[in-house]
C-alpha positions in Angstrom: 0.0 0.0 0.0 1.1 3.5 -0.8 1.0 5.8 2.3 -0.7 9.1 2.2 -0.6 11.9 4.9 -3.6 14.0 5.7 -2.8 17.5 7.0 -4.8 20.6 8.0 -6.1 22.9 5.3 -3.8 25.6 6.7 -1.0 23.8 5.0 -2.5 24.1 1.5 0.8 24.9 -0.2 2.6 22.0 1.5 -0.3 19.7 0.7 0.1 19.9 -3.1 2.5 16.9 -3.0 1.3 13.6 -4.6 1.3 11.7 -1.2 -0.5 14.4 0.8 -4.2 15.1 1.3 -5.8 18.2 2.8 -8.4 17.4 5.5 -11.2 19.0 3.5 -10.4 16.9 0.5 -10.4 13.7 2.5 -13.7 14.6 4.1 -15.2 15.2 0.7 -13.9 11.9 -0.6 -15.2 9.9 2.4 -18.7 11.5 2.0 -19.0 10.1 -1.5 -21.2 7.1 -1.9 -18.5 4.5 -2.4 -15.2 6.4 -1.7 -13.7 3.9 -4.2 -10.7 6.1 -4.9 -9.4 5.5 -1.4 -9.2 1.7 -1.5 -5.8 0.1 -1.5 -4.1 3.1 0.1 -2.8 3.7 3.6 -3.8 6.9 5.4 -2.0 8.5 8.4 -3.2 11.7 10.2 -0.6 14.4 10.0 0.0 17.8 11.5 -2.8 20.3 12.2 -5.6 17.7 12.2 -7.1 17.8 15.7 -8.6 14.9 17.7 -12.2 15.7 16.7 -11.3 15.8 13.0 -9.3 12.6 13.3 -12.3 10.8 15.0 -14.7 12.2 12.3 -12.6 10.9 9.4 -11.9 7.6 11.1 -15.6 6.9 11.8 -16.5 7.8 8.2 -13.8 5.5 6.9 -15.0 2.6 8.9 -18.6 3.2 7.7 -17.2 2.9 4.2 -15.4 -0.4 4.9 -12.0 1.2 4.8 -10.7 -0.5 8.0 -7.4 -1.7 6.4 -6.8 1.7 4.7 -7.1 3.5 8.1 -5.4 0.8 10.3 -2.4 3.2 10.9 -4.5 6.4 11.0 -3.2 7.4 14.5 0.3 6.1 14.1 1.9 9.5 14.7 -0.5 10.6 17.4 -0.3 7.9 20.1 1.1 9.9 23.0 -1.0 12.2 25.1 -0.6 15.9 25.0 1.1 17.5 28.0 -1.2 19.1 30.6 -2.0 22.7 29.9 -0.9 23.8 33.3 2.5 22.3 32.9 3.3 24.4 29.9 1.5 27.5 31.2 -1.4 27.5 28.7 -5.1 28.0 29.1 -6.3 26.7 25.7 -5.7 23.2 24.5 -5.1 24.2 20.8 -2.1 26.3 21.9 -0.3 23.3 23.4 2.5 22.1 21.1 4.1 19.1 22.8 3.2 15.7 24.2 4.1 14.6 27.7 7.9 14.7 28.0 9.4 11.2 28.4 12.8 10.7 30.0 15.2 9.1 27.6 18.4 9.6 29.7 19.2 11.0 33.1 18.8 14.6 32.2 17.2 14.3 28.8 13.5 14.3 27.8 11.7 14.0 24.5 8.3 15.1 23.3 6.5 15.0 20.0 5.7 18.3 18.3 2.0 18.4 17.6 0.4 21.3 15.7 -3.2 22.4 15.9 -4.6 24.3 13.0 -6.2 26.9 15.4 -3.0 27.4 17.3 -2.5 31.1 18.3 0.8 31.3 16.3 -0.6 29.9 13.1 -3.5 32.3 12.7 -1.8 35.3 11.0 1.6 34.3 9.7 1.7 31.3 7.4 4.1 31.7 4.5 5.7 29.2 2.3 5.5 25.5 3.2 7.5 25.3 6.4 6.5 25.6 10.0 7.1 29.2 11.2 10.1 29.9 13.3 8.1 31.3 16.2 6.1 28.1 16.5 9.4 26.2 17.0 10.5 28.8 19.6 7.3 28.4 21.5 7.6 24.6 21.4 11.0 24.9 23.0 9.6 27.3 25.6 6.8 24.9 26.4 9.3 22.1 26.6 11.5 23.6 29.3 8.4 24.7 31.3 6.8 21.3 31.2 10.0 19.3 32.0 10.8 21.6 34.9 7.2 21.5 36.3 6.9 17.8 36.0 10.4 16.4 36.7 12.8 18.9 38.2 11.2 20.5 41.2 10.5 17.7 43.6 12.6 19.3 46.3 11.1 22.8 45.6 7.4 22.9 45.9 6.1 26.3 47.0 2.3 27.0 46.7 2.9 28.7 43.4 5.9 28.9 41.2 7.1 31.8 39.0 9.5 31.4 36.0 11.8 34.2 35.1 13.9 33.9 31.8 17.3 35.3 32.0 18.5 34.2 28.6 16.9 32.5 25.6 18.9 32.2 22.4 17.6 30.3 19.4 19.3 29.1 16.2 17.4 28.0 13.0 19.4 25.4 11.1 16.9 23.9 8.7 13.3 24.3 7.5 10.8 22.2 9.5 7.7 21.0 7.7 4.3 19.9 8.8 5.5 16.3 9.4 6.4 14.4 12.6 9.1 16.1 14.7 10.5 15.7 18.2 11.5 18.3 20.8 14.5 17.1 22.9 15.4 18.8 26.2 18.8 18.3 27.9 19.4 19.9 31.3 22.8 21.4 31.7 22.7 22.6 35.3 20.3 23.0 38.2 21.3 25.1 41.2 19.4 25.9 44.3 20.6 29.5 44.8 18.4 30.2 47.8 15.6 28.6 49.7 13.1 30.4 47.4 14.6 29.9 44.0 16.3 27.5 41.7 18.4 28.3 38.6 18.3 26.0 35.5 20.2 26.0 32.2 19.2 23.7 29.3 19.6 23.0 25.6 16.5 22.2 23.5 16.4 20.9 20.0 13.6 20.5 17.4 14.5 17.4 15.3 12.9 16.2 12.1 14.0 13.4 9.9 17.1 13.0 12.0 18.1 16.6 11.4 18.2 19.5 13.9 15.8 22.2 12.6 16.2 24.6 15.5 18.1 24.7 18.8 17.7 26.8 21.9 19.9 27.6 24.9 17.9 28.9 27.8 18.7 30.0 31.4 15.9 30.7 33.8 15.1 30.9 37.5 12.1 29.4 39.2 11.0 31.5 42.2 8.5 31.0 45.0 5.8 33.3 43.6 5.1 34.7 47.1 8.6 35.9 47.3 8.8 37.6 43.9 5.3 38.8 43.6 5.8 41.8 45.9 9.0 42.8 44.2 7.3 42.6 40.7 4.4 44.8 41.9 6.9 47.3 43.3 8.8 47.5 39.9 5.5 47.9 38.1 4.6 50.9 40.3 8.0 52.4 39.6 7.5 51.9 35.9 4.1 53.7 35.9 5.5 56.6 37.9 8.5 57.0 35.5 6.2 57.0 32.5 3.9 59.6 34.1 7.0 61.7 35.0 8.3 61.6 31.4 4.8 62.5 30.2 4.8 65.6 32.4 8.2 66.7 31.1 7.1 66.8 27.5 6.6 70.3 26.1 3.0 71.3 25.4 1.9 71.9 21.8 2.1 75.6 21.0 0.0 75.5 17.9 -3.3 73.7 17.3 -3.2 71.1 14.6 -4.0 72.4 11.1 -7.7 72.3 10.5 -9.0 70.3 7.6 -12.0 72.5 7.1 -14.3 69.4 7.4 -16.6 68.7 10.2 -15.9 65.3 11.8 -18.9 63.1 12.2 -19.3 61.2 15.5 -19.8 58.1 13.4 -16.1 58.3 12.2 -14.8 58.4 15.8 -15.6 54.7 16.5 -17.2 55.3 19.8 -18.0 52.1 21.8 -21.2 53.9 23.0 -23.0 56.8 21.5 -21.5 60.1 22.7 -23.6 62.1 25.2 
């Protein structure tokens, strides 16, 4: 059997390859009376197709007697996504990695999983590759998740707070909407004080045995109770400085040049009608 990959419609330019299908095209084919064009082929769910879409296509396929063709449908999607809280997200579609698995003492690996409605894929899709900011965010989620789940057993305040001191990323190759892994390797972990731990790590995005992007990150995990007051103080100082700078700006000596046209309230985009 020839294998075909089904990807999200967002990857239309990438999906023009002979062995790729767009989700909408597969849905249309399965809704046909016999779906005879699909027989004798093997289909695998690729990037951007969410769980609901995968279930929908799979159930349609079984109803058409395409059990053998969809036997490997979830081959690339067997691992559960990491918990949203572990990677500091509030919406499931914005989570980019599966649960990190330990491969060596200080090394963890996750699968990269894209959702078509991910926040970083809504307004900047060019070419056929995965955008660089998506890979950077996957690396960020990886060090957050590994740290939250595996590195803080001896440091468990009521609430933790991550502060990034350094985050440098290098892009080495295009990554495409195909299976990829995110690999985390911890370089150091130091308990600087009772209320904080400092961590350094290397993270790589790997596809087809090539490193597409690598990140070096250094960050500190604080007891949120200890740093919260300090952050609030710095925020107050920043507000005061901005207001002080505003007060030092010279006032305009001339009124803006009139256009000779009366401005209609409708052009002012009021949220409510002016009084």
